[in-house]
N, C-alpha and C positions, 0 to 999 in steps of 0.2 A: 461620210463627208467630214472634212476638217472644218471646224468653226474658225474661219480666217480672222474674224474680228477678235476672238479670244487669243489667238496666237499673237496678233499685233499688240494686244494688251499685255501679254506676258513679256514680250520684247520691250515694251515701254516701261513696265515695272522693273525690269532688269536695268535699263538705262538710268533710271532715277534711284537705283539702289535698294529697291524693295524686293530683296532676293527671296525672302520666305514666301511672300505672296506669289511671286512669279513661279517659284518651284511648285507650290501647291496647284497653281493653275495648269502648269504643264502636266503634272501627275493626273489631274482630273481629265485632261484631254486625252492622255494616253490610255486611261482606263476604257474610254470609248473607242479609241483607235489604236490598239496595241501594236499593230503591224504596219503602221503608216510610216514609211521611211523618212518623209520630209519632216514629220513631227518628231521622230526619234533624233534626226539630225539637228533640229532646232533645240531640242532638250540637251543634246550633247554640247552644242555651242554655248548654251546657257552655263553649263558646268565649266567650259573652257574660260568663259568670261569671269566666272567667280573663283577660278583657281582650283577647282576640284577636278584634277585631271584624271584621277582613277575612274570616277563616275563618267566623265566625258568620254573616255575610251570605251567604256561599257556600252553607252548608248550609241556612239558613232559606229562601233563595230556592228551592232545590231542593225543600224540603218544601212550599212554597206552590204550586209548579207542579203538584204531585201532588194536594194537598188544602189548601185554606185554612181555617184555624180562627182563632178570636179570639186564642188564645195565640201561634200561629205568626206570624200577620201582625203582631201588636203587638210581638213580640220582634224581628222584622225591622226594624220602625220604630225601636225602641230602639237596635238595633245601628247603624243608619244615623245616628242622632243622635250616638252616641258617636264615629262616624267623622268627624263634622263635615259630613255631607251633609244639611243641614237641609231643603232643598227636597224631597229624597227622603223623609226621615223624616216631614215634614208630610203629604205625599201618602199615604204608606203608613198612617200612624196615623189619618188621616181615613177611609181605606178600612176600617180595622179596626173602626170604630164601626158598620159594617154588620152585624157579627157579635155585638156586645155592647159593653159599656162598663165602665170602672172609672176610679178617680181617677188611677192611674198613666198611663193612656193620655191622658186630658185634659191632665195636667200636661206631659208630654213634647210633646204636640201644640202646646200653647200656647207653650212655650219655643221650639219649632221655628219657629212662625209669627213670633214676635218676632225671631228670628235673621235671617229672610229679609225682615223689615220688612213682612210682610203684616198690618198692624195691624188692619184692619177685621175679618178673620177671627179674629185673636187675641182681639179684644174680644168677638166673638160667642161663642167657645168659653169665654172666661173667665166671661162671664155665665151660660152653661149650666152650667159647673162649680160656680159659686156656688149655683145652684139645687139641684144634685144632691148636692154635698158641702160644705155651708156651714161645717162644723166642721173641715175638713181644713186644716192650716196652709199647705199649698201653694196652696190656694184663696185664702187671704188674701194670700199673697205675690204671686200672679199678678194679683189685683185691684189691689194697690199698684203693680205694674209697669204694668198697663194704665192706671191713673190718671196715672202719671208720664209715660208715653209720649204721652198725649193732653193733657198740659199742666195737668192738674188736681192740681197739686203739693200745695196745702194740704189738699185732700181726702185725698190719698194719705198725707200726714203724719198726719192725724187717725186714719185706719184703723190705721196702724202703732202709734201711741201707745196707742190703745184696746186693741189686741190684746196689746201687750207688758205692759200692766198686770197681766194674769193669766197671761201666758206669757213670763216673763222669760228663759227658756232658749232661745228661738227665735233662732238665729244669723242665719237668712235675713232676718228682719224687722229685726234690729239693723243688718244690712248695708244694707237699703233705707232705713232711717231716716237712716243716715249720709249716703247719697247725697242724700237730700232736704234735709238740713242744708246740704250743699254748694250744691245747685241753688236753693233758696229764699232762703237767708240769706247765702250765700258764707261760711258759718261753718265753715272747715276745721278749726279746733281742736276744736269740738264734734263734727264729723264723725269725726275721728280717734278720739275716745273711743267713739263708736258702733261704728266698725269694729273697735276693739280688743275690745269686748264680743262682737262677732260672731265674731272669731277665737278667743276663749276658748271659744266654744260650737261650734267645729268648722267654721266657714265658711271654705272654702278660698280664696275670693277676697278676704278681708279685708285681708291683707298688701299685696296689689296696690293696693287703694284707699287704704290708709294711706300708701303711697309716693306716690301721685298727690297726696294732700292735702298732704304735706310738700313736694313739689315746688312746688305752688302757693304755699306759704308761703315759698318760697325757701330751705328747709332741705335742701340737696342731699345732704348726708352722711346725714341721716336717711332721705331718700327712697331713696338707694342701698342703705342697710342693709335696708329693707323690700322693695325689689324683689328683692334677693338672697335674702332669707328666703323670699319667695314662690316664687322659682325653685328653691330647695332642695327644695321639695315637688312642684313641677311644672317640672322642668328643661327640658322640651321645649315649654313653652307659648310660642307664637309672639308673642302679644300682650305677654307679660311681657318677653321678650327684646327686642322692639322698643321697648317703653317705656323699659327701662334704656338701650338704645342712644341714644334721643332725649335722655335725661337727660345722657348724656355729650356728645352733640353740642351741646346747649345751653351746655355749659361749654367748647366748642371743643376737646374731646378727640376729635379727628378720627378717629384709627385705632381707639381703643376703641369709639367710638360706631358707626362704620360696620361694624365686625366683627359687631355685634349687629343693627343696623338692616337690614343686608343679609339677615338670616334671616327677615325679615317674611313674613307669610302670602302665599302666591301668590294673585294676583287672577285674574279671568276671562281677562285677556289673557295673563298669564304661563303659564296652563295650556295655551295654544295651542302652546307651543314645547316641544320635547323636548331642547333643547340650550342651556339657560340657562347663561351664563358662571358659572364657579365660582372662588372666591377662590384665588389662587395659580397659575391657568392663564393661558396667553397668549391674545391675541385673534386670531381668524381674519381673513383678508383681507376676507371678506364679513361684514357685521354687520347684524343687525336690532335697531334701538333701539325698545324697547317703552315707550309712554307710560303708566306705571303711576301710582297715587295719583290726586290730584285735578288739576283744570285749572290751579290756581295752581302746582302742582309742575311741570307740563309747561312752563309759561312760565318758571319760575325756572331750571330745569336745562337747557332747550334751548340755552342759551348755550354749552354745552360741545361742541356738535356740530362746530364748525369744527376743534377739536383732534383729533377722530377722523378727519375728512375727509382729513387729511394722508397717512395711511397705509392707510385702509380705504375700501371701497365700502359706503356707508351706505344702508339702507332704514329708514324710520320707520313704525311701525304705530300706528293708532288714536289720532289726535289729536282726534277728535270735532269740536266746533265751531271748533277752532283750525286745522284743516287748511289752509284757504284762506290764512290769515295766514302760517302757517309756510312754505307752498309759495312764496309770493311773496318771502319773506326768504331761503329756502334753495333757490334754483332748481336747483342741481346735485344735490339729494338727492331720491330717490324716496319718495313717501308712499303708503301702502296702507291698506286697510280690514282689520279684524280677520280676516275670512273669507279673506283672500288671504295670510295668513302661511304661510310654508314652515316647518314644525316642525323641519326639519333644519338650518336656518341658525342659526349661533350668535347668541343673543339677549342683549342687555344692557338693563337698565332705566334709563330716563332719569334717575331720581333717584339712581342709583348711579354716574353718569358721573364726578363729582368724585373719588370713591373709586377707581374704575378707573384714572383718569388721574393719581392721586396729587397732585391739586391741592387743598391744604388750605385752611382758611378764612382764611389770611393771603395767599392768592393767588387771590381770587375775580375772575374776568375780567369785563370789559365792564360795570363798575358804572355807567358813564355812560350805558348803554343799548345795546341790540343788536338791537332790532326797529324796522323802518321801516314807515311807513304814510302814505297820503294823508291830508289833513285835510278833515273834513266842512265843508260850507258853512253854518256857524252864525254868522250876523252879529248882533252886539249891542254897543252902545256901553258897556254895563255890564260889570262884572267877571263873567266866566262861571265859575261854581263847580259842579262835578259832585258829586253826593252818592250814597253807597251805604252802607246801614245794616245789611244782613243777610247773614250767611254761612249756607250750607246744606251738606247732605251731609257733615257732619263729626261725627255722633253728637250725642246730647242735651247732653253736657258741652260739647263744642266749639261747638255752635250757640248755647247760652246764653252761653258765655264770649265769643264773637266776634260777638254780635249786639247792636245798640243799638235800642231802640224809636224809631221815627221821630219820636215826639213830642219826643225830646231834641234834634232838629234844628231845632225851631221858631225859636230865636234867629237862624238864618241867614236865615229868611224876613222878618225884621223889619229887615234891614240895607238901607239905601238904596244905590242904584247897584250892586246885586248882582243877577244873575239866576241862580237855581239850576236845575240840570238833573238829572234822575233817571237813574242808571245801575243802579237796582235792578230786576233781571229777575224773580226770584221774590219777590213782595211780600206776605209773610204778613200784615203789619200794614196793608195797603191804603193805604200812604202816598201812592201816586200818585193815588188818588181823594180822599183827605182833604185834600190840599194842592195844589189846582189851580194855585196860583201857581208851583209847581215844574213845569217842562216835562219831560214824560216822553219821553225819547229811546228807551227800550227797545222801544216799539211798532214801531219800524222796524228793529230789529236782527234780522238773519237768522243771523249768526254773529259770531265775534270780530273779523273784518275790519271790520264795521260799528262794533263797540264801539271798536276802535282808532282809526278815523277820527274818531269823536265825541270821544274822549279828547284827540286831538291839537288839537282846537278849543277845549279848556278852558284857562282861565288857571290853575286849580288844581282838584285832585280832593280831596275830603274823604271818606274811606272807612274801613270796618272791614277787618279782615284777611280778605280774600277774593281770588278770582282777578283781579278788576278792579284791586286794588292792585298785584299783580305785573305785570299788563299795562301799567299806567301807568308803573311803574318801568322796565320793559323798553323802553318807548318814550321814556323821558327826560322824561315829563310831571311837572310839579311836583305833589307829592302830600303831603297831610297825613294820616298814617296813625294811626288811633285804635286803640291796642293795649290789651287788658285787663291787669289787674294781673298775671296769670300767663299770658303769651303763649306761643305755639308756639315750639318749640326754635329755629327758624331766625332768630329776632330776637335771639338771644344775650343776652338781658337788657339790651339796648342802651338808652341814655337818649334820645338825640335822632337819632343817625345810624345807618344800617345799611350794612354793607359790600357788600350785594347791589345797592343802587340809590342812586346819588348824589342823584337828584331826590326821594327820599322822606325826609320829616321825621317823626319819631315823636312822638306825643302820647299819653302813657300814663296810665292810671288811677292815682290816688294811693291809692285804697283798693279794697276788693273789690267795692263796690256802685255808687258814684256815678260818673257820667260828667260831672258838672257842671263840674269844674275843667278837664279837657282841652278840653271844648267851649268854655268861656269863653275859654280861651287862644287857641283858633283864631279865635273871633269877634274878639278884639283884633287878631290878625294880619291878618285880612281887612279890618278897619276901617282899619288902617294902610296896606294896599295901596290902598284907595280914596283 
């Protein structure tokens, strides 16, 4: 039998902050009742309340193995969410609905589904939560998030504004409204005011977004101040440390930037190794190079491989669609799949190679090009112009910032003696169908070897900031790069040239919204070439 009075005492001790006494009391109770699910669950909840989520999961799992209840299963889901195990928390919380439901469960389930980009399910549960708990502020916040993720930005803004008329103290909705001001109107100054209101109302992410907005405005000192303010309250936040690192990198503060950028969140591939290189340690003879981040990063930083080859035996893991192209360019290096990784071999991430080698941004190698490819047989007497208008897999901010509606490319179709070719693989705007005068090359692309061959056949590529831009630069193909007003760190706030690729010329937005001026400038350049 459980001593109910002792359990009540343990709960009371927890509530008044006497955690050590409560923990000892729980342990003594479990010694007498090691298989009592209710007691295991209570001890698990103690660790949830004290922020020790690893131990919470351990005790809650043991409780669930003996007997599943709504409270125990839901608490396990909450603990997994706090550990950042969003796939697990989504699965567990969805299972907990078999025992009952409440607004807390729906909220954390929806947040978990958004984190793992399971948008269809997130939308379904958001609609269900709206039916059951229409007056819960978290319901409204999730609805706004759902509308934002599905591109219904104006509708999301309307929901925010209407709710805030009567609930001005809701920090979460001020936060969302700030983001919508960014995404819809590129109005970073107004967004900052919304974020500041969110912060004053206790929203922990507000300072981070204030920093992002100041960075986009080019006010780096203010951005740094707010990133640091955010990290004061959340010092171990990986996203915050990474963002501050990228702010430094954009200013070519190589050492400061990489010391933080290196601490970025481990990805799926990183987690396959148990021997990731640590700052200040030497490199082993045998090295595994992990291709982390996006495909453009793989292309950009693979240039550093030859400098490792001099003293190390190199294996490269998980290049995805780039493997064939890389293998042909680096025949002496072994390339493997993710499942063939030896976890004991010392691993380095490809995007850290410049840092590891101490090659700062004044010493970027092979800017004239470093990848070779055959040339596709694309014959045409007209000027061959490749087009790519859309970036993907970079979050909603990055996607909107680095994507141009294909309609903006219409001036290219009206130029005489020019033939346009599409390099747009994932075509959200259906530009390949809408503009049949543009020859769609992507239908025949199996991997980046095919893309490279087609790029080599072009006279010039016109593209947004995406992997195709990096591939063209690495091949030495003449490229007109369309950069947004607030570009990614790697372009260093450059005007026309980039130290990464000599063949790339930058055409940058003059304001936060319009692409008309850089597009017209490129049209004039192409007309001059004709």
